[in-house]
N, C-alpha and C positions, 0 to 999 in steps of 0.2 A: 120235684122231689126231694126229700132230705139225702145228701150226701151219706154213701158210705151205709144206708139204713138197709138193704138188700144186697144180698151174695149169691153169687153162683157158685154152689159147692159140689155140682154135679157134672161133668162134663164127657163126651164120647162122641166118635163118629162110627160109623157101622163096622165091622171086622174087619170088611173087604172095602177096595174100593176099585173102582175102573172099570169092569166087564162082569157084572154077577147075574148072569140069566137065571139062576135057580131060587132068586129073591124076588118077589111080587114087590111093588111098590108099597103094600101094605107091609111086606114083610122085611124092607129097609127100615121104616119107621121103628118097628117093633125091636127089630135090632140093634139100633141107635139105643133106644129108648134104654132097654135091658142094659145095655153097656153102660148107660149113664147112671143109673139106680145102682149097680153093680159099683160103679167108681166111686159114689159116697156112704155105700150101705145102706140103700133103701130098697122098695119094693112097691108095688104099687098102690097095698094099701094106706102106705104113707104118704101119697101124693092126692090132692085136694084142687088142684089146677090143671088145665092141659090148653095147649096153644098148639095149632098148626097151619100152616097153607098150603096149598096144594093137594089136600087129602080133607077127609070131613073128620074136624074134631069128636063128631057122634062117633065115627069109625075107630077112630084111634081110642077114646075113652074106653068103649065097647069092649076093640079088641084086648086089651091091656088088661080091663077088671078094675077102671077107675072109677069112683064114683064121684065126680068133681063140684064143687060149688062155684066155681070160676071156668068160663068157657071162653077161647077167641080164638074166632077162624079166619081172621083180619089177613087177607091176600092180596098185595099190592106189586106181586114179584120178587125178584129175587131177593129183596131188602126187607121182605114181609117179616125176618126172624129177629132182625134189630127192632122193628115194632114193636114184636112180642115181648121182648126183653122189657122197653119200656113200660108196656101194658101192665106185663106181670109183676115189674117193681110198685108201682102206684096200686094193684088190686092187694099187694102184701101189707104193704103201707096203710090200706083204708081199710084191712081185717077183712077184705072178702076172701081170703083163703091164708092158708100157710107155707105149702109147697107146690111151684108150677112147676111142669113136665112143658118144655117146648120141645118138638120133633119136627125132623126134616129127614123124608124118602123120598126119593127119585129114579124112576129107573130111565134115567134120559138116554142112555145106549140100548138099552134090549126092550126097554118097550114092554116091560110084562107088568102088567095091573095097572098099568097108567092110565090117568083119569084125564078127562077132558079139560081144558083152559078156555078160557073166554074169545071171542073172534066171530068170525064170519060177516057176511056183506050187512049185516043192518046196523055192527056198532060205527062210530066215529069214523076210525081209520078205515074200515069194511068201503065206508060209502066216501070218504073224502082224500085218501090217498091210495088206496089199494088200486082202484081204477087207471092209479097213473103210474102201477110198479111199482110201489112202494108196500114191498113186505117183507117180512122175516127178518130178522136182528143183523144180518150183513150187512144188505143194502140201504137198511132203513138207518144204522146208526154212522154210514158215510156221509148221510146229509150234515149235520153237526161239524163233524170232525173235517169234512173239507173246507167246510166257512173259517173253524178255527186255525186250520195249515194257512190257508190264502191270509185271514186277518195278521197273522204273529210270524208269517214269513217261517212256516216251519216244514223242515225236510223230511223226506221219506228216512233217512236213514235217523234224524231224529225219534221217528217214530218208533222203527224197528230197535232201540236201543232198549225202550220199555220191555220187551221181548227178553233182548239177552241179558236185562239185568235181572230180570225175574229167575230165567232159568239158571243163574247161578248160583240164587237161594234154592231152588228146586235140585240140584245137584247135592245140597246137603240133607235132602228129606230122601229117606228109605220109601216113603208111602209116595211119593209124588211120583206120576206117569210117565212124566217125560226129565229125564235126569244129564243128559248129554249135553256138554257146553255147547254154545251157538254163537254165531258173528252176524253181525248187522249182515255182510253179505249174504248168510244162509237164511238170514228173514226174507232178503228182497228177493233172494233167489226159489222160495218158497213159493207156491202157487198161486197166483192171483184168484184170489176170492171175489171181490168187490172192490176196485179201487176206491182208496189207497191200502187194503187190507189182504195182506198176505197169509197165507196158511198158517203161519206161527204167529201172527198177530191176532188171531179168531182163538177163543176157549175152548179148550177142549168139551167132547161131550162125553160123560161118566154116568156109571151110577153109583151111587152112595148116600148118605145122607148123614145124620149127627142130632145131636139132642143135648140141652142144656137143662139144667134143675135148679131154680131159684127158690129162697128161704130167705129167711128176716138176717139181718148180720148178728142181732142177738143170738139166733139159734144157730149160725154158722160156726159158731167156736166150739161145738160139739159134735163134729162131723169130723173126721179121717181126714179130709182133703184139706187142701191149703185154700181158705177162700178165695174168691175174685171179687172185690168190694165195687158197686156199680156206684161211679161218681158222678156223670151227667148222662143224659137221653135226648135226644132229637127226633123229628118226622117231618114232613112232609110231602105234598105231591103236588105236580104243574099242571101236565096235560097227558093224555092219553095219547096225542098226534106230536109226535118229533117236530113235524112243520110248524107246528102253532108254539114254539119255544119262544119266552120273550125275546132270548137273546141264545143264538145256535150259538156261540162260544161258552155261554157259561149258563148251570144249572140253578135256577132258581131255589127249586128244592133242594138241593147240597147245599145251597148259602142257607137257608131258613132253620133246615134241620142241622147242620153243625155250629151255626151260633148259638141255637137253642142248648145242645149238648156242651158246648164250650162255657157258657153263661152259666150254667145248672152246675157244670164242674168245679167252678171257679179257678180255671186253671189259663194261663198262656199256653201258646206254641210252642217255646223253647222249654214249656215241663214236658211234653211228650216226649216218651223215649222208644215208642214202637207204634207202627202205622200200618192199617190194611186199609186199602181201594179196593171195593169191588173192581175186577177188572175182567170183565166179558169179551171185551176188546183193549188193545193197546193205549186206547186215547184214553181210557176212563181215568187211569191215576194220574193225567195231565188236569184233568177237568176236576179232580178230588183235592189235587196240591193246591190248585188257584182257588177254587171254592170254598175250602176250609179256613182258608186263611195263611196258610205254611208258605206260599210265595207269592206274589205278585201277577198281575194279568201277562197272557205270554211267557212266562219265566220259567214253567213246570219243564219244557224239553231240555232244557239247556242244565237245569237242576240236575235230571237225572244222570243227561250223559257226562255231566263233570264228575259223577261218582258218589252224592249224598246219598243216593239210597240203598247202595250196595252193603255188603260186609264192610264194616270198620268205617262206613258213612254215617253223618250225624244224623240222618233220620231214615233208621232200617225201613223198610216199605216191605208189604208182601212176601213177607219171610218163611211161609209154605211153598211159594212158588208161584201164587196165585191160579186164577183161573186159568192162564195159558199156559203152565207146566204141572200145577198139582193136580187138582180136579175141578170138574163143572160140571153137575149134573143138571142145568139149568136154572136151579135158583141157588146161586153161590155163598150168599148171605151166612147161611150155617157153617159153612167151613172159613172165611173170615173170622166170624166169634172164635171158634174154636181154637184157631191158631191165637186170638190175643188171647185167652183164658191159657192156653201154654205158655206163652211167654211171662204172662203173669204169675203163675205156678213155677216156673224156672226149668219146665219139663219141654220145652221145642228142641226139635233135631238141629235148627239153626238158632242157639238162644243167644238173644241179645243181654251180653252181662250188665247185671246190676239194673234191668228195666222194673220200674215202677209204675209208669203210666201208659195204657197203652189207648188208641184211636179205631174203632173198628166201623166202617163206615161203608154202605151199601148204595146200588140204585135199584130202581124196581120198574122194568120194562125200558123203553127208549128215554130214558130221563125222565120218566113219568114221576115217579118217587123216590125217596130219597129215608133213609134212617141212620142215625149215629149214635154210638153206644163209647164212654169213655169210661175204663175200669182203671182200677189199682190192686193192686198188692198189700198194701199198709194198712194194716188194723185203723179202725174210727177212734 
């Protein structure tokens, strides 16, 4: 993709976050979409591309009154929206459409109008992992993290620091679900869910969503919002079964997706001012920091414990509070992208001063997929 040829011109989350029993999942999609259109002054008749996950793009287009020439229903888990950004940029560059709406809505907590997802006994996981008691995110994700902790001598206290630092960021964010400061002792004293994960090391369960609108960089100059330009993109998948990862201490999909995005962006790690790493559980930022190349293998726990990712640190990370403290509807990737856009616009509640380049990285499933988007607020 040509650098900065496509820009995000509309970005918004649902009007409410947290517990929203009065809106169905489709209603959450629509609320986010209409908010994003209002953000940049568009209406459904101006949209000719639709992308979504967890809901049929056909339903979204019909419900909003959009007649698209480009449709993307890619669904690989929580990072699907990073892939949608990548695909939308390619489609715009190819002339398949002019303006793409990417929506997310999920009634993760209230379960109102929530659709079903893949699973069941006939899947690979259902045949070869579930019979041994491996199912559901909390106990499935323990498999790689326990190997990581053993191999690199990581302590429970170091793992708990991920949640502590992200709660500091959440304390600056009025929309964050959990804002009260916590300590390592608080994390380790919270209810044990699946060792080594305590309650405060597991993501929230929220209702909510968000939407993005992309168009060409040339057209972006005519919008009332500050354009956020796409610098680089990447995506990959590895395995639907966590037990079959090539290396339990590292995600091949993370490394492939991240390298592709950095190569395309033409930047180095020292150029990055702001970083979002999908954090359904406390170990994911550790894998992200290492597999994206910000630190060496086994170095991420100390990097976070030393304060490098907190306010005033050299690499601000998960500045909205993350899935652990901000919101987590089930597919969190959209919320990471939204915070990256806010940081590039200079409108984030916990704004990183002078930030010019942001990286937003997501995971799908249990290290099954990855998507990486690099953004800039500097015009081409």
